[in-house]
C-alpha positions in Angstrom: 0.3 0.3 0.0 1.4 3.5 -0.5 2.0 6.0 1.2 -0.6 7.9 -0.4 -3.8 5.3 0.4 -2.2 5.1 3.8 -2.5 8.1 5.0 -6.1 8.3 3.2 -7.1 5.6 5.3 -6.4 7.3 8.6 -8.0 10.2 7.5 -11.2 8.1 6.6 -11.1 6.1 10.2 -10.4 9.4 12.3 -13.4 10.9 10.3 -15.6 7.8 11.5 -14.6 8.3 15.1 -13.4 12.2 16.4 -16.8 14.2 16.6 -17.5 16.5 13.8 -17.1 19.9 15.9 -13.8 18.5 16.8 -12.6 17.3 13.5 -13.7 20.7 12.4 -11.3 22.3 15.3 -8.7 20.3 13.7 -9.6 21.2 10.2 -9.4 25.1 10.8 -6.4 24.9 12.7 -4.5 23.5 9.6 -6.1 25.5 7.4 -4.5 28.5 9.9 -1.8 26.8 9.4 -1.4 27.0 5.6 -2.6 30.4 5.3 0.3 32.0 7.5 2.8 30.9 5.4 4.1 28.0 7.6 5.2 25.8 4.7 7.4 27.8 2.5 9.5 27.7 6.1 9.2 24.1 6.9 12.5 22.3 6.4 12.8 20.3 3.0 13.1 16.6 3.0 16.8 15.1 2.3 18.0 19.6 3.9 20.3 19.5 7.0 18.5 20.4 10.4 19.4 23.5 11.8 21.2 22.8 15.2 19.2 22.8 17.9 19.8 21.7 22.0 16.9 20.1 23.8 16.8 17.7 26.9 17.9 13.9 26.7 15.4 11.4 28.7 17.2 12.7 32.1 16.6 16.4 31.6 20.1 17.1 30.8 20.7 19.5 27.6 21.8 17.9 24.3 22.7 19.5 20.8 22.2 17.8 17.9 25.4 18.7 16.1 26.7 16.1 19.3 24.5 13.5 18.1 25.5 14.0 14.4 29.4 14.1 15.1 28.5 10.4 16.5 26.7 9.1 13.5 23.1 9.3 11.7 20.2 10.5 14.2 16.4 9.6 13.5 14.2 12.2 16.2 10.6 11.3 16.6 8.2 14.0 17.8 5.3 12.7 19.9 2.6 15.6 19.5 -0.1 14.9 22.2 -3.6 15.2 22.1 -5.7 17.6 20.9 
């Protein structure tokens, strides 16, 4: 299954289980983000990420540059709940 088909299935499933008023809030927020011009400022696929520092699982600051000095980095972001 292609990525587009998987994403379409996820959207279809969400439309069935998320109350319409919440879906409207999510769609409105997405549209406002698009209209803000944010898509022109996102990091493009294959581009090098700017250096930044976040806390690790123990609360210690770690810079992306320190991690990439040791090899490739995979970062996952959990966006939480709406």
